[in-house]
C-alpha positions in Angstrom: 76.8 88.5 130.2 79.5 86.7 133.4 82.4 87.0 130.5 81.6 90.5 130.0 81.1 91.7 133.6 84.5 90.8 134.5 86.2 92.6 131.5 84.2 95.4 133.4 85.3 94.5 137.1 89.3 95.0 136.3 88.8 98.1 134.0 87.2 99.6 136.6 89.0 98.1 138.9 92.4 99.3 136.8 90.6 102.8 136.7 90.6 103.0 140.1 93.2 101.8 142.2 95.9 103.9 140.4 98.2 101.1 140.3 100.2 99.8 137.6 98.5 97.5 135.1 101.8 94.8 136.0 100.9 95.7 139.6 97.8 94.6 139.6 98.0 91.7 136.9 100.6 90.6 140.9 98.1 90.7 142.9 94.7 88.4 141.1 96.8 86.3 139.4 97.5 82.4 141.3 101.0 81.9 140.6 100.0 78.2 139.0 97.0 79.6 138.1 94.5 79.3 135.3 94.0 83.2 134.9 98.2 83.8 134.7 98.3 81.3 132.1 96.1 82.6 129.9 97.8 84.7 130.5 101.2 84.0 129.4 99.9 82.3 126.6 98.7 86.2 125.4 102.5 87.4 126.0 103.2 84.8 125.2 102.3 85.0 121.3 102.5 88.2 121.4 98.4 89.2 121.2 99.5 93.5 121.4 101.7 93.8 118.7 99.8 90.7 116.7 96.5 93.1 116.4 98.2 96.1 115.8 100.0 94.3 112.4 96.6 93.0 111.7 95.2 96.1 111.2 98.1 97.4 109.6 98.5 94.4 107.3 94.8 95.3 106.2 94.8 98.8 105.8 98.3 98.3 103.3 96.2 95.5 101.6 93.5 97.6 101.2 95.3 100.6 100.0 96.6 97.6 97.1 93.3 97.2 96.2 91.9 100.2 95.4 90.3 103.2 97.0 86.0 102.8 97.5 84.5 103.4 100.2 85.1 100.5 102.3 88.8 101.0 101.9 88.0 104.4 102.7 86.3 104.0 106.0 88.5 100.9 106.6 91.8 102.8 106.3 89.2 105.8 108.6 89.3 103.0 111.5 92.2 101.4 110.8 94.2 104.5 111.8 91.6 104.8 114.7 92.2 101.0 116.3 95.8 101.6 116.3 95.1 105.7 118.2 93.5 102.9 121.3 96.2 100.0 120.7 99.1 103.2 121.2 97.6 105.8 122.8 94.5 105.3 124.3 94.9 104.1 127.9 91.4 104.7 129.9 89.4 102.2 130.4 85.8 103.5 129.5 85.0 102.6 125.7 85.6 105.4 122.9 82.6 105.6 120.4 84.6 105.6 116.9 82.7 106.9 114.1 81.4 110.2 112.8 79.4 112.2 115.1 76.1 112.5 114.8 75.3 115.6 112.9 77.4 112.9 109.7 75.0 110.0 110.3 72.6 109.5 107.4 69.4 107.6 107.0 69.4 104.2 104.4 67.8 106.5 101.8 70.6 109.3 101.8 72.5 106.1 101.7 70.8 104.3 98.6 70.8 108.1 97.3 73.9 108.3 96.9 74.6 105.4 95.3 72.6 106.3 93.2 74.1 109.7 91.9 77.4 107.5 91.5 76.3 105.4 89.5 74.5 107.6 87.3 71.3 105.3 87.6 68.4 106.9 86.6 65.9 104.2 86.7 63.0 104.1 89.4 64.1 102.8 92.9 61.6 101.2 94.9 61.1 100.8 98.0 59.2 97.9 100.1 57.0 99.2 102.5 56.1 96.3 103.8 59.5 95.3 105.9 61.0 97.2 108.6 63.0 100.3 106.8 65.8 99.1 109.2 67.3 99.6 113.1 66.1 102.2 115.5 68.4 104.9 115.6 71.5 104.9 117.9 72.8 108.0 117.9 77.4 107.6 118.3 77.9 110.5 120.6 81.5 110.5 119.4 82.5 113.6 121.9 85.8 112.0 123.5 87.3 111.4 120.4 86.4 114.8 119.1 88.4 115.8 122.7 91.5 113.5 121.9 91.9 114.1 118.0 89.9 117.5 117.6 91.6 117.6 113.7 91.0 113.6 112.5 88.7 114.0 109.8 86.7 110.6 108.3 86.1 110.8 104.7 83.2 112.2 103.0 80.6 109.6 102.3 79.8 111.0 99.1 83.4 110.8 98.3 83.7 107.5 99.0 80.4 106.3 98.0 81.7 107.6 94.4 84.8 106.0 94.1 83.6 102.5 95.6 81.3 102.9 92.3 84.5 103.3 89.7 86.4 101.5 91.7 83.9 98.6 91.0 82.9 99.5 88.0 86.2 98.9 86.8 87.5 95.9 88.6 83.9 94.8 88.3 85.5 91.7 86.2 87.1 90.4 89.6 85.4 92.4 92.5 83.5 89.3 92.7 85.2 86.4 92.1 
């Protein structure tokens, strides 16, 4: 809790001060202190560039592995991560998710997998167990304000491509 409060406070200070991050860094870091040493280590190691590079590398590897739902959704998310790192300057968080209108139930997801595999048997739900997490609606209006034309991979398409990829790569997919 204490760490998140520090980050939240830093974000609010940045947002409300009207100053550049470098100006605030100079104001809050004691020369030779612990904070400036930590910041120096991040800068020396190229933290921002390393984060962008990691997302780009994961995206490229996902392309190499073939198209599947994890890959498609990872590519969608990777594109959004890169956009956030390069373009999003606000302190307030942004939801990188499909809109409420595209949310699915667990049953919807199961039905999509059943359909994609062409499974014709009975699907049995264990009703003695919890039926999942209470719905937490994610409003992506802010994302849509910035990227109104961003297209998420349609869920059923991604599931179908995943199942097809899994069948084609079954011998190596689980190793």
